Legacy VTK file of the C-alpha trace (Angstrom):
# vtk DataFile Version 3.0
C-alpha trace
ASCII
DATASET POLYDATA
POINTS 292 float
109.435 -187.860 -19.752
109.502 -186.563 -16.271
112.845 -187.326 -14.660
113.021 -188.307 -11.060
115.150 -185.966 -9.047
117.408 -187.520 -6.864
126.739 -187.356 -1.615
127.156 -189.508 1.587
125.233 -188.043 4.553
127.466 -185.495 6.212
125.214 -183.695 8.696
126.353 -184.615 12.179
124.283 -184.293 15.325
125.660 -180.895 16.420
124.433 -179.340 13.161
120.990 -180.864 13.581
120.889 -179.639 17.161
121.938 -176.154 16.135
119.261 -176.114 13.447
116.618 -177.157 15.964
117.735 -174.557 18.498
117.700 -171.717 15.985
114.417 -172.607 14.289
112.040 -169.665 13.929
109.325 -169.134 16.479
105.816 -170.003 15.311
103.977 -167.438 13.242
100.486 -167.322 11.905
99.951 -169.046 8.566
99.408 -165.691 6.849
102.840 -164.413 7.964
104.959 -167.528 7.732
106.731 -169.295 4.911
105.881 -172.930 5.496
107.414 -175.770 3.493
106.627 -179.463 3.299
109.613 -181.453 2.059
108.301 -184.875 1.021
110.412 -187.975 0.315
108.728 -190.527 -1.929
108.889 -194.248 -2.701
109.667 -195.989 0.596
109.371 -199.714 0.096
110.747 -200.222 -3.372
114.310 -200.947 -2.228
116.462 -201.035 0.915
118.571 -197.984 -0.026
115.461 -195.852 -0.443
114.112 -196.901 2.951
117.329 -195.955 4.728
117.746 -192.682 2.829
114.200 -191.555 3.609
114.797 -192.105 7.327
118.198 -190.369 7.248
116.826 -187.315 5.449
114.224 -187.030 8.204
116.579 -187.624 11.144
119.442 -185.498 9.864
117.805 -183.279 7.284
114.755 -181.370 6.172
112.254 -184.086 5.241
109.043 -183.953 7.258
106.793 -186.336 5.312
107.508 -189.631 3.570
105.406 -191.823 1.287
105.232 -195.625 1.540
104.246 -198.000 -1.286
102.331 -201.038 -0.032
102.903 -203.594 -2.842
106.675 -203.182 -3.014
109.294 -205.790 -2.016
110.828 -203.784 0.843
107.499 -202.670 2.357
107.998 -204.678 5.577
111.316 -203.003 6.337
109.831 -199.607 5.506
106.938 -200.206 7.907
109.340 -201.270 10.684
111.501 -198.175 10.225
108.444 -195.941 10.320
107.228 -197.550 13.536
110.663 -196.760 14.992
110.172 -193.108 14.012
106.626 -192.404 15.208
106.869 -188.617 14.820
107.556 -188.890 11.091
104.459 -188.099 9.047
103.565 -190.804 6.501
101.416 -190.955 3.407
100.300 -193.999 1.435
101.739 -193.688 -2.060
99.016 -195.480 -4.008
100.713 -197.617 -6.634
99.473 -198.982 -9.964
102.810 -199.279 -11.790
106.053 -201.231 -11.518
108.328 -199.048 -13.616
111.853 -200.308 -12.967
113.883 -202.804 -14.920
115.356 -205.650 -12.814
112.820 -205.316 -9.984
109.040 -205.736 -10.262
106.046 -205.929 -7.964
102.490 -207.173 -8.290
99.090 -206.076 -7.001
98.039 -207.173 -3.541
94.758 -208.360 -5.057
93.696 -210.438 -8.034
93.477 -207.634 -10.605
94.222 -209.017 -14.078
93.195 -205.831 -15.879
96.034 -204.000 -14.104
98.867 -206.429 -14.891
101.080 -207.649 -17.692
101.492 -211.251 -18.880
103.863 -211.991 -15.965
101.392 -210.662 -13.388
103.285 -207.454 -12.551
101.894 -203.949 -12.787
102.515 -202.283 -16.138
105.593 -200.003 -16.126
103.771 -196.789 -17.005
100.484 -195.039 -16.294
100.490 -192.741 -19.319
101.630 -193.630 -22.859
105.407 -193.529 -23.206
107.401 -193.963 -26.430
110.039 -195.976 -24.576
107.413 -198.463 -23.396
104.998 -198.768 -26.257
101.653 -200.298 -25.361
102.843 -200.842 -21.768
100.897 -198.042 -20.087
97.877 -198.750 -17.899
95.805 -196.080 -19.652
96.255 -197.970 -22.916
94.751 -201.112 -21.414
91.215 -202.204 -20.669
91.525 -201.486 -16.967
88.559 -201.960 -14.681
87.587 -199.405 -12.071
86.364 -202.081 -9.667
89.785 -203.742 -9.750
91.496 -200.417 -9.107
89.184 -199.856 -6.141
89.822 -203.258 -4.591
93.572 -202.845 -5.068
93.718 -199.344 -3.598
91.630 -200.476 -0.628
94.038 -203.339 -0.013
97.026 -201.013 -0.179
95.423 -198.549 2.230
94.399 -201.217 4.717
97.789 -202.924 4.728
99.640 -199.648 5.291
97.266 -198.496 8.022
97.598 -201.871 9.731
101.400 -201.706 9.757
102.135 -197.970 10.152
100.294 -196.125 12.941
100.987 -192.549 11.824
99.469 -192.604 8.332
97.879 -189.217 7.608
97.079 -189.025 3.892
97.121 -190.517 0.398
99.156 -189.646 -2.687
99.575 -191.195 -6.128
102.715 -192.810 -7.526
103.516 -191.653 -11.077
100.266 -189.707 -11.214
98.046 -192.767 -10.981
95.332 -191.012 -8.984
94.840 -188.572 -11.858
94.914 -191.042 -14.745
91.153 -190.674 -15.161
88.485 -188.537 -13.540
86.811 -191.667 -12.181
90.043 -192.704 -10.446
90.431 -189.199 -9.012
86.901 -189.337 -7.628
87.544 -192.823 -6.243
90.712 -191.668 -4.501
88.888 -188.778 -2.850
86.135 -191.132 -1.738
88.626 -193.542 -0.209
90.496 -190.705 1.506
87.269 -189.602 3.190
86.247 -193.151 4.079
89.559 -194.025 5.723
90.014 -190.653 7.453
92.956 -189.670 5.241
91.455 -186.654 3.507
94.305 -184.175 3.477
94.307 -182.490 0.073
97.122 -179.902 -0.028
95.793 -178.147 -3.114
92.467 -177.552 -1.371
94.346 -175.997 1.570
96.170 -173.484 -0.596
99.450 -175.389 -0.755
101.541 -174.529 -3.801
103.864 -177.046 -5.443
107.421 -175.818 -5.985
110.318 -177.243 -7.987
114.006 -176.696 -8.544
114.678 -173.256 -9.996
117.194 -174.315 -12.627
119.213 -177.404 -13.572
119.444 -180.232 -11.047
121.504 -183.045 -12.518
124.536 -182.771 -10.210
124.590 -182.181 -6.462
125.984 -178.679 -6.985
123.172 -177.897 -9.412
120.589 -179.304 -7.011
121.857 -177.146 -4.139
121.963 -174.038 -6.341
118.513 -174.557 -7.847
116.907 -175.543 -4.541
118.450 -172.472 -2.888
117.042 -170.213 -5.611
113.632 -171.750 -5.038
113.875 -171.132 -1.283
115.063 -167.542 -1.731
112.038 -166.813 -3.904
109.423 -168.029 -1.426
107.020 -165.487 0.046
104.570 -166.061 2.918
102.434 -169.098 2.174
102.572 -172.882 2.279
104.566 -174.917 -0.239
105.247 -178.544 -1.149
108.505 -179.902 -2.595
108.729 -183.569 -3.588
111.785 -185.643 -4.472
113.201 -189.145 -4.155
116.208 -189.819 -1.888
118.296 -192.999 -2.104
121.935 -194.081 -1.916
124.413 -194.770 -4.684
124.794 -198.477 -3.906
125.091 -201.567 -6.129
121.420 -202.237 -5.448
120.293 -198.911 -6.873
122.919 -198.931 -9.623
121.116 -201.982 -11.032
117.739 -200.213 -11.109
116.652 -198.028 -14.010
114.053 -197.565 -16.689
114.552 -196.480 -20.254
115.137 -192.744 -20.309
116.247 -192.623 -16.670
119.445 -194.581 -16.256
121.410 -192.533 -13.685
119.056 -193.379 -10.821
121.737 -194.106 -8.200
123.764 -190.928 -8.658
120.686 -188.766 -9.085
118.987 -189.995 -5.931
122.185 -189.909 -3.876
122.244 -186.227 -4.834
118.757 -185.809 -3.393
119.855 -187.422 -0.122
122.809 -185.063 0.066
120.642 -182.061 -0.808
118.118 -182.877 1.906
120.916 -183.139 4.513
122.971 -180.183 3.265
124.318 -177.662 5.802
124.019 -174.972 3.126
120.307 -175.653 2.655
119.660 -175.796 6.391
121.291 -172.411 6.809
119.150 -170.845 4.073
116.014 -172.226 5.712
117.123 -170.908 9.118
118.043 -167.478 7.751
114.748 -167.035 5.921
112.712 -168.271 8.876
111.081 -171.023 6.845
108.968 -173.392 8.919
109.347 -177.050 7.950
105.987 -178.768 8.367
104.258 -182.017 7.420
100.930 -182.964 5.842
99.573 -183.644 9.315
100.467 -180.093 10.344
98.186 -178.784 7.612
95.192 -180.173 9.462
96.361 -178.803 12.814
96.760 -175.257 11.516
94.140 -174.883 8.784
LINES 2 294
6 0 1 2 3 4 5
286 6 7 8 9 10 11 12 13 14 15 16 17 18 19 20 21 22 23 24 25 26 27 28 29 30 31 32 33 34 35 36 37 38 39 40 41 42 43 44 45 46 47 48 49 50 51 52 53 54 55 56 57 58 59 60 61 62 63 64 65 66 67 68 69 70 71 72 73 74 75 76 77 78 79 80 81 82 83 84 85 86 87 88 89 90 91 92 93 94 95 96 97 98 99 100 101 102 103 104 105 106 107 108 109 110 111 112 113 114 115 116 117 118 119 120 121 122 123 124 125 126 127 128 129 130 131 132 133 134 135 136 137 138 139 140 141 142 143 144 145 146 147 148 149 150 151 152 153 154 155 156 157 158 159 160 161 162 163 164 165 166 167 168 169 170 171 172 173 174 175 176 177 178 179 180 181 182 183 184 185 186 187 188 189 190 191 192 193 194 195 196 197 198 199 200 201 202 203 204 205 206 207 208 209 210 211 212 213 214 215 216 217 218 219 220 221 222 223 224 225 226 227 228 229 230 231 232 233 234 235 236 237 238 239 240 241 242 243 244 245 246 247 248 249 250 251 252 253 254 255 256 257 258 259 260 261 262 263 264 265 266 267 268 269 270 271 272 273 274 275 276 277 278 279 280 281 282 283 284 285 286 287 288 289 290 291
């Protein structure tokens, strides 16, 4: 099973100011190393909302993803309105994976829900959640379309700076028909930024990343290995609070400590210095359109 990657924030304003003042001058896309650092899952809990904003204000995040059906969506939308220069994507959602907190579709979509009316916990078959994956069910494409439309329209109504779509837990690639639908909706709503089509390469930790020290080491190795080009790194910041300590799913129980580590990584002075030294340009999805 894929594990979600996740110290209190310790970057003070002078460090952020120094980082801004020493940022590299613009280069052409063929010369530069450009990196999108994306923070996912705004909306699912309060600690995630706050961590996503902090990693943007005091760290290296340049794009965040919001989930429309989630219980803390309203707070997420308010925080994003208060940070209008932060690039935002709609994280299309067809699962409710956590124990102790669940969410439902925005629309009447019985083929997408369990007996209690919540989204199924998984998209793809998972031995820890037998027969609880959407792909194992008799889902209907028309219900997926109406639900994704509702999620897009709600997010665009509440968050002015939406630029693109993405898929939570791989839902947009669960079936070729869903992939085609997502591309159609992206075009229709003016959100057609497809990083892979623009030559963006996905990058991951280069090594273990369970502890904060491992995250910093493996993220640094990844950065040191980058050559001119455009890259995307995705992870999930949050705080180690009682709220998050109560959230888990089978096979991923250390959510709070893991995601606190991501918050600390994304606001790390060490990481900021590596980025400055290598001349890496931190960009957003929206910047891809401006410079393509």
